[in-house]
C-alpha positions as CSV (number, residue, x, y, z in Angstrom):
1,M,30.1,-5.1,16.7
2,M,29.3,-2.7,19.5
3,N,29.6,0.8,18.0
4,H,31.6,3.5,19.7
5,L,29.9,6.9,20.0
6,G,31.9,10.0,19.1
7,K,31.1,13.7,18.7
8,Y,29.0,15.2,16.0
9,I,29.0,18.8,14.8
10,T,25.4,20.2,14.7
11,A,23.7,23.5,14.8
12,S,23.5,25.2,18.2
13,G,20.8,23.6,20.4
14,V,20.3,20.6,18.1
15,K,21.0,17.2,19.7
16,P,22.4,14.7,17.1
17,I,20.7,11.4,16.8
18,V,23.0,8.4,16.5
19,T,21.9,4.8,16.2
20,Y,23.4,2.6,18.8
21,Q,23.8,-1.2,18.9
22,Q,25.1,-3.3,21.7
23,I,26.1,-6.7,20.1
24,Y,29.1,-8.5,21.6
25,K,30.9,-10.0,18.6
26,T,34.6,-9.5,18.0
27,T,37.3,-9.8,15.4
28,Y,40.9,-9.0,15.9
29,L,43.7,-7.4,13.8
30,Y,47.3,-8.4,14.1
31,G,49.5,-5.9,12.4
32,S,53.0,-4.6,11.8
33,Y,53.6,-1.1,10.4
34,S,56.9,0.4,9.4
35,P,57.5,4.0,10.5
36,I,60.5,4.0,8.1
37,N,58.9,3.1,4.7
38,G,55.1,2.8,5.5
39,D,55.0,-0.9,4.7
40,S,52.3,-2.9,6.5
41,F,51.4,-6.5,7.1
42,V,48.0,-7.2,8.7
43,W,45.9,-10.2,9.7
44,E,42.3,-10.2,10.6
45,I,41.5,-13.2,12.7
46,N,38.8,-14.3,15.2
47,G,40.9,-14.7,18.3
48,V,44.0,-14.0,20.3
49,S,46.4,-16.6,21.6
50,T,50.0,-17.5,21.8
51,N,49.6,-20.0,19.0
52,I,48.0,-17.4,16.7
53,F,50.7,-14.9,17.6
54,Q,53.4,-17.5,16.6
55,A,51.6,-18.2,13.4
56,Y,51.4,-14.5,12.7
57,L,55.1,-14.1,13.2
58,R,55.8,-17.0,10.9
59,E,53.7,-15.5,8.2
60,F,55.2,-12.0,8.8
61,S,58.7,-13.4,8.4
62,T,57.8,-14.5,4.9
63,H,56.7,-10.9,4.0
64,N,59.9,-9.4,2.5
65,P,61.9,-12.3,3.9
66,K,65.3,-10.7,3.4
67,E,64.2,-7.8,5.6
68,Y,65.2,-7.7,9.3
69,K,62.1,-6.9,11.4
70,I,61.7,-5.3,14.8
71,V,58.3,-6.1,16.3
72,V,57.2,-4.0,19.2
73,I,55.1,-6.0,21.7
74,D,53.4,-5.0,24.9
75,N,52.7,-7.2,27.9
76,A,49.5,-8.8,26.5
77,G,49.2,-12.4,27.7
78,F,49.2,-13.8,24.1
79,H,52.6,-12.0,23.5
80,S,54.2,-14.5,25.9
81,T,57.4,-15.7,24.3
82,K,58.2,-18.6,26.7
83,N,57.3,-21.4,24.4
84,I,57.3,-19.9,20.9
85,E,59.8,-20.0,18.2
86,V,60.6,-16.5,16.8
87,P,61.7,-16.5,13.2
88,Q,65.4,-15.6,12.6
89,N,64.6,-12.4,10.7
90,I,62.4,-11.0,13.5
91,V,63.4,-9.6,16.9
92,L,60.7,-8.8,19.5
93,L,61.1,-5.5,21.4
94,R,59.0,-5.5,24.6
95,I,57.9,-2.1,25.8
96,P,57.2,-1.3,29.5
97,P,53.7,-1.8,30.9
98,Y,51.1,0.9,30.4
99,N,53.0,2.7,27.6
100,P,50.9,2.1,24.5
101,E,52.2,5.4,23.0
102,L,55.5,3.6,22.5
103,N,54.0,1.0,20.2
104,P,53.6,2.3,16.6
105,C,50.8,-0.2,16.0
106,E,48.7,1.3,18.8
107,Q,48.8,4.6,16.9
108,V,47.4,2.9,13.8
109,W,44.7,1.1,15.9
110,Q,43.7,4.5,17.3
111,Y,43.5,5.9,13.8
112,I,41.2,3.1,12.8
113,K,39.1,3.4,15.9
114,N,38.6,7.1,15.3
115,R,37.1,6.3,11.9
116,F,35.0,3.5,13.5
117,K,33.1,6.0,15.8
118,N,29.4,6.4,15.1
119,Q,29.4,3.5,12.6
120,R,26.9,0.8,12.8
121,F,27.3,-2.6,11.0
122,E,24.5,-4.9,10.2
123,S,26.6,-8.0,10.3
124,M,30.0,-9.3,11.1
125,K,30.7,-9.6,7.4
126,S,30.0,-5.9,6.8
127,L,32.3,-5.0,9.7
128,K,35.1,-7.2,8.3
129,E,34.7,-5.7,4.9
130,W,34.9,-2.2,6.3
131,L,38.1,-3.1,8.3
132,S,39.6,-4.7,5.2
133,E,38.9,-1.6,3.1
134,M,40.3,0.7,5.9
135,V,43.5,-1.4,6.2
136,C,44.0,-1.8,2.4
137,E,43.4,1.9,1.7
138,M,46.1,3.2,4.1
139,K,48.9,4.6,2.0
140,P,52.5,4.3,3.0
141,E,52.6,8.1,3.6
142,T,49.7,7.8,6.0
143,I,51.3,5.0,7.9
144,K,54.6,6.9,8.2
145,S,52.8,10.0,9.4
146,I,50.9,8.0,12.1
147,T,53.8,5.8,13.3
148,G,56.8,8.1,12.6
149,N,57.7,8.9,16.2
150,H,61.1,10.7,16.0
151,H,62.4,8.8,19.0
152,F,61.7,5.5,17.2
153,L,63.2,6.6,14.0
154,K,66.4,7.8,15.7
155,A,66.7,4.5,17.6
156,F,66.1,2.4,14.5
157,N,68.7,4.4,12.5
158,T,71.2,4.1,15.4
159,A,70.6,0.3,15.7
160,F,70.8,-0.1,11.9
161,N,74.1,1.9,11.6
162,T,75.6,0.0,14.6
163,A,74.6,-3.4,13.2
164,F,75.6,-2.9,9.6
165,N,78.4,-0.4,9.6
166,N,80.8,-2.2,12.0
């Protein structure tokens, strides 16, 4: 619930006043966003762990179950795949360390964080309501514009054509 301060536009010589709070309460979003059709699947949950990640993958596999899903993951500890069962319609694509720009989700998280700046929430409930609205109001066109990296789209199209046209 700690707010993030951003820039304000004010008249010359006028210093903006922003309320600030420093409360350490957290919530987490797990999400998958399609740069191809703008579809999304998001969980808001109170923690991160390998068990939660596996449960997320299980639930995500039931979202459009006939669809083959490529989930881009980074090297976060809870993304460990040693002892988890990945559903058959999901493949995990690990990106190199320190390259968040390669993860389409990171672009969405940045989009959300930019709208989070200078906001102050009175309670965890109001923060969760704001997040829910933000996630639910994102249109497929917005998601595609945020995540539609031409390198990914070319790679996905090549992989799709190779897998299904042979």
